[in-house]
C-alpha positions as CSV (number, residue, x, y, z in Angstrom):
1,M,53.7,36.4,112.7
2,T,54.3,32.8,114.0
3,D,54.5,29.8,112.3
4,P,51.3,27.8,112.2
5,V,53.2,25.0,111.9
6,P,56.3,24.7,113.9
7,G,58.9,23.7,111.0
8,L,57.1,23.8,108.4
9,T,58.4,26.8,106.7
10,P,61.9,25.5,107.1
11,L,61.4,22.6,105.7
12,L,59.8,24.1,102.6
13,E,62.7,25.8,101.8
14,A,65.5,23.0,102.4
15,V,62.9,20.5,99.9
16,L,63.2,23.8,97.7
17,S,67.0,23.9,98.3
18,V,67.5,20.4,98.0
19,G,65.0,20.1,94.7
20,G,66.5,23.2,93.0
21,E,70.1,21.6,92.3
22,L,70.8,18.8,89.4
23,E,74.5,17.8,90.1
24,L,74.5,14.5,92.6
25,R,77.2,15.3,94.8
26,A,75.8,18.8,95.2
27,T,72.2,17.3,95.9
28,L,73.7,15.2,98.4
29,Q,75.6,17.7,100.2
30,R,72.5,19.7,100.7
31,I,70.3,17.3,102.0
32,V,73.2,16.9,104.6
33,D,72.9,20.7,105.6
34,A,69.5,21.2,105.0
35,A,69.4,18.4,107.9
36,A,71.7,19.4,110.4
37,E,69.4,22.7,110.4
38,L,66.1,21.6,110.8
39,T,67.4,19.9,113.6
40,G,69.6,21.8,114.9
41,A,72.4,19.1,115.5
42,R,76.3,19.9,114.6
43,Y,77.3,16.7,113.0
44,A,75.4,15.1,110.1
45,V,76.6,12.4,107.7
46,L,75.1,10.8,104.5
47,G,77.1,7.4,104.0
48,M,75.9,5.3,100.4
49,R,74.8,1.8,100.7
50,D,76.3,0.8,97.2
51,P,79.3,3.7,96.5
52,A,80.3,1.7,93.2
53,R,76.9,2.6,91.7
54,D,77.5,6.6,92.2
55,G,81.1,6.7,93.0
56,L,80.5,8.3,96.7
57,V,81.0,7.0,99.9
58,R,80.1,10.2,102.7
59,I,78.8,13.0,102.5
60,R,79.2,14.9,105.8
61,T,78.4,18.2,107.6
62,A,82.1,20.4,108.6
63,G,82.2,18.3,112.4
64,P,85.2,16.8,114.1
65,P,87.4,14.5,112.4
66,A,86.0,10.7,111.9
67,P,87.5,7.7,110.0
68,E,86.8,8.3,106.1
69,A,85.9,4.5,104.1
70,G,88.6,4.9,101.5
71,P,87.3,4.8,98.0
72,A,88.5,0.8,97.6
73,S,86.9,-0.5,100.5
74,G,84.7,-1.8,99.1
75,E,80.9,-1.1,100.6
76,P,81.0,0.6,104.4
77,E,78.3,0.0,106.7
78,A,75.7,2.8,107.4
79,P,77.3,5.3,110.2
80,G,76.1,5.4,113.4
81,P,76.8,6.9,116.5
82,E,80.6,5.4,116.9
83,D,81.3,7.7,113.8
84,F,81.1,10.9,116.2
85,L,83.5,11.9,118.8
86,E,81.2,12.7,122.2
87,S,78.4,12.8,120.8
88,D,75.3,11.9,123.6
89,I,72.4,12.2,120.4
90,C,72.2,9.9,117.0
91,L,69.0,10.3,114.9
92,D,69.7,7.7,111.8
93,V,66.9,7.4,108.9
94,P,67.4,5.7,105.7
95,I,66.8,7.2,102.4
96,R,64.5,5.4,99.8
97,V,65.4,6.2,95.5
98,D,63.3,3.6,93.8
99,D,61.9,1.3,96.3
100,E,65.9,1.0,97.5
101,V,68.0,2.3,100.1
102,F,70.6,4.9,98.8
103,G,72.1,5.6,102.3
104,N,71.6,6.5,105.5
105,L,71.4,9.9,106.9
106,C,72.4,9.9,110.6
107,L,72.7,13.2,112.8
108,A,74.1,13.4,115.9
109,D,75.2,16.6,118.8
110,K,72.4,18.3,119.3
111,P,73.1,21.3,121.7
112,T,69.6,22.3,122.6
113,G,68.5,18.8,124.0
114,P,67.3,15.5,122.5
115,V,66.0,15.1,119.3
116,T,62.2,15.0,119.1
117,R,59.4,13.5,117.5
118,E,58.9,16.5,115.4
119,D,62.9,16.4,114.2
120,E,62.6,12.8,113.2
121,E,59.3,13.7,111.4
122,L,61.3,16.7,109.9
123,V,64.0,14.5,108.8
124,R,61.8,11.8,107.6
125,L,60.1,14.0,104.8
126,L,63.1,15.4,104.3
127,A,64.5,12.0,103.3
128,T,61.1,11.4,101.4
129,Q,61.7,14.8,99.4
130,A,65.3,13.7,98.9
131,G,64.8,10.7,97.5
132,I,63.4,12.0,94.7
133,A,66.4,14.8,94.2
134,I,68.4,12.1,94.4
135,G,66.6,10.4,91.3
136,N,66.7,13.5,89.5
137,A,70.3,14.0,90.0
138,R,71.4,10.5,88.7
139,L,69.3,10.9,85.5
140,Y,70.7,14.0,85.0
141,E,74.1,12.8,86.0
142,T,73.3,9.8,83.6
143,A,72.4,11.9,80.9
144,R,75.0,14.7,81.3
145,Q,78.1,11.7,81.4
146,R,76.2,9.8,78.0
147,E,76.4,13.3,76.1
148,R,80.1,13.5,76.9
149,W,80.6,9.9,76.1
150,I,78.8,10.6,73.1
151,E,80.8,13.7,72.2
152,G,83.9,12.1,72.8
153,V,82.9,9.4,70.0
154,A,82.2,11.5,67.4
155,A,85.2,13.2,67.8
156,V,86.9,9.9,67.7
157,T,85.2,9.2,64.6
158,T,85.8,12.7,62.8
159,T,89.4,12.3,63.6
160,L,90.3,9.2,62.1
161,L,88.9,9.5,59.3
162,S,90.1,12.2,58.5
163,G,93.7,10.6,57.8
164,G,96.7,9.3,60.0
165,T,98.8,7.0,60.2
166,G,97.3,3.6,62.4
167,A,99.5,4.5,65.6
168,D,98.0,8.2,65.5
169,A,94.6,6.9,65.6
170,L,94.7,4.6,68.1
171,A,96.7,7.1,70.3
172,T,93.9,9.0,69.4
173,V,90.9,6.7,70.8
174,A,93.7,6.2,74.4
175,E,93.9,10.0,74.8
176,R,90.0,10.6,74.4
177,A,89.4,7.5,76.3
178,R,91.2,8.1,79.4
179,M,90.0,12.1,78.9
180,L,86.2,10.8,79.7
181,A,86.8,7.9,81.9
182,G,88.6,11.0,84.7
183,A,91.4,7.5,84.2
184,A,95.4,7.8,84.9
185,A,96.3,6.3,81.8
186,G,94.7,5.0,78.4
187,I,96.2,1.8,77.1
188,I,96.3,0.0,73.8
189,L,97.1,-3.9,74.1
190,E,97.1,-6.1,70.8
191,P,97.2,-9.8,70.5
192,T,100.9,-10.7,69.7
193,G,101.8,-13.7,67.3
194,D,102.6,-16.3,70.5
195,G,98.9,-15.9,72.2
196,G,100.0,-13.1,74.5
197,M,99.0,-9.2,74.2
198,K,101.4,-6.5,74.0
199,I,100.8,-2.6,75.0
200,V,101.5,-0.6,72.1
201,V,100.1,2.7,72.8
202,A,99.5,4.5,76.3
203,S,98.3,8.5,77.0
204,V,99.7,8.4,80.8
205,P,100.2,12.5,81.8
206,G,103.2,12.7,83.3
207,D,105.2,9.0,82.8
208,P,104.4,7.0,80.5
209,V,108.2,5.3,80.9
210,G,107.8,1.9,80.8
211,I,104.3,1.1,79.8
212,V,104.6,0.8,76.4
213,G,106.2,-2.5,75.3
214,T,105.1,-4.3,78.4
215,T,103.9,-7.5,77.1
216,I,101.0,-10.2,78.7
217,A,102.6,-13.1,78.6
218,P,100.6,-16.0,77.1
219,G,99.1,-18.7,80.4
220,S,97.7,-15.1,82.2
221,P,94.2,-15.8,83.6
222,L,92.9,-12.4,81.8
223,L,94.1,-13.4,78.3
224,E,91.5,-15.8,77.4
225,Q,88.9,-13.1,78.2
226,L,90.3,-10.3,76.7
227,L,91.4,-12.6,73.6
228,G,87.8,-13.7,73.6
229,G,86.3,-10.2,73.5
230,E,85.0,-10.2,77.2
231,P,85.0,-7.4,79.3
232,V,87.0,-7.2,82.2
233,F,86.4,-4.6,85.2
234,I,89.0,-4.4,88.1
235,E,88.7,-3.4,91.5
236,D,92.6,-2.7,92.5
237,S,94.9,-3.7,89.5
238,A,98.1,-3.3,92.0
239,T,96.6,-6.5,94.3
240,D,94.4,-8.5,91.6
241,P,95.9,-11.7,91.3
242,R,95.2,-11.9,87.3
243,F,97.2,-9.0,86.6
244,T,100.5,-10.0,86.0
245,T,102.4,-7.1,84.3
246,P,104.9,-5.4,86.0
247,V,102.9,-1.8,85.7
248,R,100.1,-3.1,87.2
249,S,101.5,-1.2,90.9
250,R,101.2,2.2,89.9
251,F,97.1,1.5,89.3
252,G,93.9,0.5,91.3
253,P,90.3,0.2,89.5
254,S,90.4,-0.6,85.9
255,M,88.2,-1.6,82.8
256,L,89.7,-3.4,80.5
257,L,87.5,-3.5,77.5
258,P,87.6,-5.2,73.7
259,L,88.3,-3.0,71.0
260,Q,85.7,-5.5,68.5
261,T,83.3,-5.1,66.0
262,E,81.6,-7.8,63.8
263,G,83.6,-10.3,65.9
264,R,87.3,-8.8,64.6
265,L,89.3,-8.1,67.5
266,I,91.9,-5.5,67.1
267,G,93.0,-5.6,70.8
268,T,91.8,-4.3,74.6
269,L,91.2,-0.8,75.9
270,A,92.3,-0.6,79.4
271,L,91.2,2.4,81.5
272,P,93.0,2.4,84.8
273,R,92.4,5.0,87.8
274,G,95.5,5.6,89.8
275,R,95.8,3.6,93.5
276,G,93.6,4.9,96.3
277,D,91.2,6.2,93.3
278,R,87.1,5.6,93.4
279,P,86.1,2.6,91.6
280,Y,84.5,2.7,88.1
281,T,80.1,2.9,88.4
282,E,77.9,0.6,86.7
283,V,76.8,4.0,84.3
284,E,81.0,4.7,83.2
285,R,81.6,1.1,83.1
286,L,78.7,0.5,80.6
287,L,79.3,3.8,78.3
288,A,83.1,2.9,78.3
289,T,82.3,-0.6,76.7
290,Q,79.7,1.2,74.2
291,F,83.1,4.0,73.5
292,A,85.0,1.5,72.6
293,S,82.6,-0.8,70.8
294,Q,82.0,2.4,68.3
295,A,85.9,3.6,68.8
296,A,86.9,0.1,66.8
297,L,84.4,0.7,64.2
298,A,85.8,3.8,63.8
299,L,89.2,2.3,64.1
300,V,88.4,-0.6,61.0
301,L,86.7,2.3,58.6
302,A,89.4,4.4,58.8
303,D,91.8,1.4,58.5
304,A,89.2,0.7,55.2
305,R,89.6,4.2,53.8
306,H,93.2,4.0,54.3
307,S,93.4,1.1,51.6
308,R,91.0,2.6,49.6
309,E,93.4,5.5,48.8
310,L,96.5,2.6,48.8
311,L,94.7,1.4,45.7
312,A,93.7,4.2,44.5
313,V,97.5,5.4,44.2
314,Y,98.3,1.9,42.8
315,E,95.8,2.1,40.3
316,D,96.8,5.3,39.4
317,R,100.5,4.2,39.2
318,D,98.7,1.6,36.6
319,R,97.1,4.6,34.5
320,I,100.5,6.5,34.5
321,A,102.4,3.4,33.4
322,R,100.3,2.5,30.6
323,D,100.2,6.4,29.3
324,L,104.5,6.0,30.1
325,H,104.0,3.0,27.4
326,D,101.0,4.4,25.1
327,L,103.2,8.1,24.1
328,V,106.9,7.8,25.4
329,V,107.8,4.6,24.5
330,Q,105.9,4.8,20.9
331,R,107.3,8.2,20.5
332,L,110.3,6.5,20.7
333,F,110.4,3.9,19.0
334,A,109.2,5.8,16.3
335,T,112.3,8.0,16.5
336,G,114.6,5.3,16.5
337,M,113.1,4.1,13.7
338,M,113.5,7.8,11.8
339,L,117.0,8.1,12.7
340,E,117.9,4.2,11.8
341,S,116.1,5.5,8.3
342,T,118.3,8.6,7.8
343,Q,121.6,6.4,8.8
344,R,121.1,4.3,5.9
345,R,119.9,7.2,3.5
346,N,123.3,9.2,4.9
347,A,125.3,5.9,4.4
348,A,123.5,5.9,0.6
349,H,124.7,9.2,0.2
350,A,128.0,9.1,1.7
351,R,128.6,6.0,-1.3
352,G,127.4,7.7,-4.2
353,D,124.0,6.3,-4.6
354,G,121.6,9.0,-3.4
355,E,121.1,12.5,-5.1
356,G,124.3,14.5,-4.9
357,G,123.9,18.4,-4.0
358,D,123.0,19.5,-0.5
359,G,119.4,18.4,-1.4
360,G,121.1,14.9,-0.1
361,A,122.0,17.1,3.4
362,E,119.1,19.1,3.8
363,E,117.2,16.2,3.8
364,V,119.0,14.1,6.7
365,S,119.3,17.7,8.4
366,A,115.3,18.2,8.5
367,A,115.2,14.5,9.6
368,L,117.3,15.0,12.2
369,G,116.0,17.9,13.8
370,R,112.5,16.3,13.5
371,A,113.8,13.3,15.6
372,V,115.5,16.2,17.6
373,D,111.7,17.8,18.1
374,E,110.5,14.1,18.7
375,L,112.8,13.7,21.7
376,E,111.9,17.1,22.9
377,A,108.2,15.7,23.3
378,T,109.3,12.9,24.7
379,V,111.1,14.6,27.4
380,Q,108.5,16.4,28.5
381,E,106.1,13.5,28.6
382,V,108.1,12.4,31.2
383,R,107.8,15.0,33.1
384,T,104.7,15.3,32.4
385,A,104.0,11.6,33.8
386,I,106.4,12.1,36.9
387,F,104.6,15.8,38.1
388,A,101.1,13.0,37.5
389,L,102.7,10.6,40.2
390,Q,102.9,13.4,42.8
391,Q,99.4,14.4,42.7
392,P,97.4,13.2,45.3
393,P,94.9,11.0,43.5
394,A,91.8,11.8,45.0
395,D,92.2,15.5,46.0
396,A,91.3,18.0,43.4
397,P,94.7,19.4,41.7
398,T,95.4,22.8,43.2
399,T,98.2,23.6,40.4
400,F,98.1,24.9,37.2
401,R,99.5,22.0,35.6
402,G,97.2,19.3,37.6
403,K,94.5,21.5,36.2
404,V,95.7,20.5,32.5
405,L,95.9,17.3,33.4
406,R,92.6,17.0,34.8
407,E,91.0,18.5,31.8
408,T,93.3,16.1,29.2
409,A,92.2,13.1,31.5
410,G,88.5,13.7,31.5
411,A,88.6,14.3,28.1
412,A,90.1,10.8,27.6
413,A,87.1,8.3,28.7
414,V,85.1,10.4,25.5
415,L,87.8,10.8,23.2
416,G,89.0,7.3,23.3
417,V,92.4,8.0,23.4
418,R,94.6,10.4,26.0
419,P,95.4,13.7,24.9
420,S,99.5,14.1,24.9
421,T,100.3,17.2,27.3
422,R,103.1,19.3,27.2
423,F,104.6,22.2,28.8
424,A,107.4,24.8,27.9
425,G,108.7,27.0,30.7
426,P,107.9,28.1,34.0
427,V,104.0,27.8,33.3
428,E,103.8,27.2,37.3
429,N,105.0,31.0,38.2
430,T,103.9,32.8,35.4
431,I,100.5,31.8,34.7
432,T,98.2,33.9,36.8
433,D,94.4,32.6,38.1
434,P,92.6,35.1,35.6
435,V,94.6,34.2,32.8
436,A,94.3,30.1,33.6
437,G,90.7,30.3,33.8
438,R,90.3,31.8,30.6
439,L,92.9,28.9,29.3
440,L,91.4,26.1,30.8
441,A,87.8,27.2,29.0
442,V,89.4,27.2,25.7
443,L,91.2,23.8,26.3
444,R,87.5,22.5,26.8
445,R,86.4,23.7,23.7
446,A,88.9,22.5,21.9
447,L,88.9,18.8,23.2
448,A,85.3,19.0,22.8
449,A,85.4,20.0,19.2
450,A,87.8,17.1,18.6
451,S,85.9,14.7,20.5
452,R,83.1,15.5,17.3
453,R,85.7,15.1,14.7
454,S,86.1,11.3,12.7
455,G,89.2,9.6,12.8
456,V,90.8,11.0,15.7
457,S,93.7,8.6,17.2
458,R,96.0,11.5,18.3
459,I,95.3,14.7,20.3
460,E,98.6,17.2,21.2
461,V,98.1,19.8,23.8
462,V,101.4,22.2,24.0
463,V,101.0,24.7,26.8
464,D,104.2,27.6,26.1
465,V,105.4,30.5,28.2
466,T,108.4,30.6,26.6
467,V,107.3,32.4,23.3
468,P,106.8,36.2,23.5
469,L,103.0,37.6,21.4
470,P,103.9,39.5,18.3
471,D,103.8,42.8,20.3
472,G,107.0,41.7,22.5
473,R,104.9,41.4,25.7
474,P,105.4,38.0,27.4
475,G,103.0,35.5,27.2
476,V,101.6,32.0,27.1
477,R,100.0,30.3,24.1
478,L,98.2,27.5,24.2
479,T,98.0,24.7,21.2
480,V,95.7,22.0,21.2
481,H,96.4,19.5,17.3
482,D,94.3,16.4,16.7
483,D,95.1,14.4,13.1
484,G,91.1,14.0,12.8
485,D,89.4,14.8,9.5
486,G,86.8,17.7,10.1
487,D,86.1,20.9,9.6
488,G,87.4,19.7,5.7
489,V,90.6,19.4,7.3
490,P,92.0,16.1,6.1
491,N,95.8,16.3,7.6
492,G,94.0,17.5,11.3
493,T,93.0,20.7,13.2
494,D,94.9,23.3,15.2
495,V,93.3,25.3,18.1
496,T,95.7,28.3,19.1
497,W,94.9,30.8,21.6
498,Q,97.4,33.2,23.2
499,S,97.2,35.6,26.0
500,A,99.6,38.4,27.4
501,L,100.7,37.4,30.8
C-alpha cells in the first residue's frame, strides 16, 4: 500500500522519535538525524544561537571534518554551506523555541538531487515540532538540575549539622559544590585582616598543590565585588584581567559566589572549570548562587550549634566546680577540724589531763578511723567529679556510672541538694545490664522517698561491688542514706539493696 501523502509516515516517525526524548543533547541529536533521514541529505548540523544558555554549541550527524567552534569562543554564527566540504546543496531552517531562535538546522549534500519544496516543508514541520521538544527537554533538564542542587543542599546541611570542625564544614561545601557544578575545583576564600582574601579550602581532584594559601591582595578589581557580597561570573579565568592570582592559568569559565546570610559575609565559593571547558549556563549560575546562599546559612547554623555545645560544656564545668566545692571542700574542711580536735585530745591525754587508761586511746583511734573514712569518701567524690567531666554534656550516658550520675543529678532539682555518689570496685566491668536496670529502679524509688521526707540536707549514694553476698557469691550492694526526719526515724534513713552479679 502506497503512502497517500509522500513523506508523511517518515515525518510522523521522526516527530515521535524527537518528542519521545527528554534529555536535551539526545533530543537535539535526534532532530539532526531525523532531518538528514527525511531529506536524504548526507550531512546535517544544528548550530545554537546562544550556547551559554544550554552549554551546547553544535550537534551534527557523522560527516566530513569541519571546523568546530570551541566552548569558550562566544556565540558562533549559524552554520552555512561553508561548513561542509564538497557540498553543492544546502537547506538552512531556523528552529524557534518560545518565539526565540534556538538555532539553525543546516543540511547539505543530497545525493539524489537538489532540495525539493517537499524537503523544505518536511524540515520546517520537523523544526516546528523540534521547538516544542526542545522546550520540554529544557524544562526537564532544569528540573533535574534543580533537584540535584536541592539534594546537594540537603546533604551539606545534614553533614554540617552532624558535627565536625569549621575546616571540615568548609571542605564539605567546597567538595559538594564542585561535584554539582561539574567544576574542576571547589574553592573557599575568606576575607583577610588587611582587606584581601585568601584561599583556605580547595577541593581539586588530582592536583591541589599551590592553591590553598593563595591570596588576592588588596586593590584587586575583584575584591570590591567579592567583599561586597556580589557574585562574579568569568568567561575565562586565565585571560580575565580582573584575576591576579597565579593559579588562574589552570582554569577557564568560573563562578565566584558569596557565602552570605543576613548581611554576614563568611567568604566566597569559587567554582572554576578547566581551560577549554564549556561556559556555565544561566540556569547553572542561578542554582549555584542559591546553593551558596543555603550553604552559608548551614555554616552559620553549624557554627551556632558548636558555640552552644561549647557553652554547655562550660556550664557543666561550672556545675562540677560547684559540686567539688559543696561536696569535697566542705568535707575536707570538716575532716581537718576533726583531726585538729583529735590532736588536741591526744595532747591532753599525753599531759595526763584527759581520762586515763585505754579509753582515751580508743577514742582517738575511733576519731582517726572516722577521718580516714571521710578522706576515702572524699577521694571517691573527686573521682566521680572527674568522671563527670569526661561525659559529653548533650548526650545520654551509655556507661553505668553515667546512668547513676544522671539519676542523682535529676533528683537534685527536686531535693534541693545534690546527692553524694560513690562507687567502690570495678562497677563498669562487673555489673550486667539486667542488674543495672534493677539497681537504677531501686535508686529512683529511694531518691523519690527521700524527697518526701522533711529536713533532708544530705544524701549519700554508694554502689559497691567489693562486698560479697552472705552466701559468699560476688554481688553488688546499693546504699542510699539521707539525714531527713521521716518514717519515725530521727537520725536519717538507709535503703539497702543487693543482688548477685
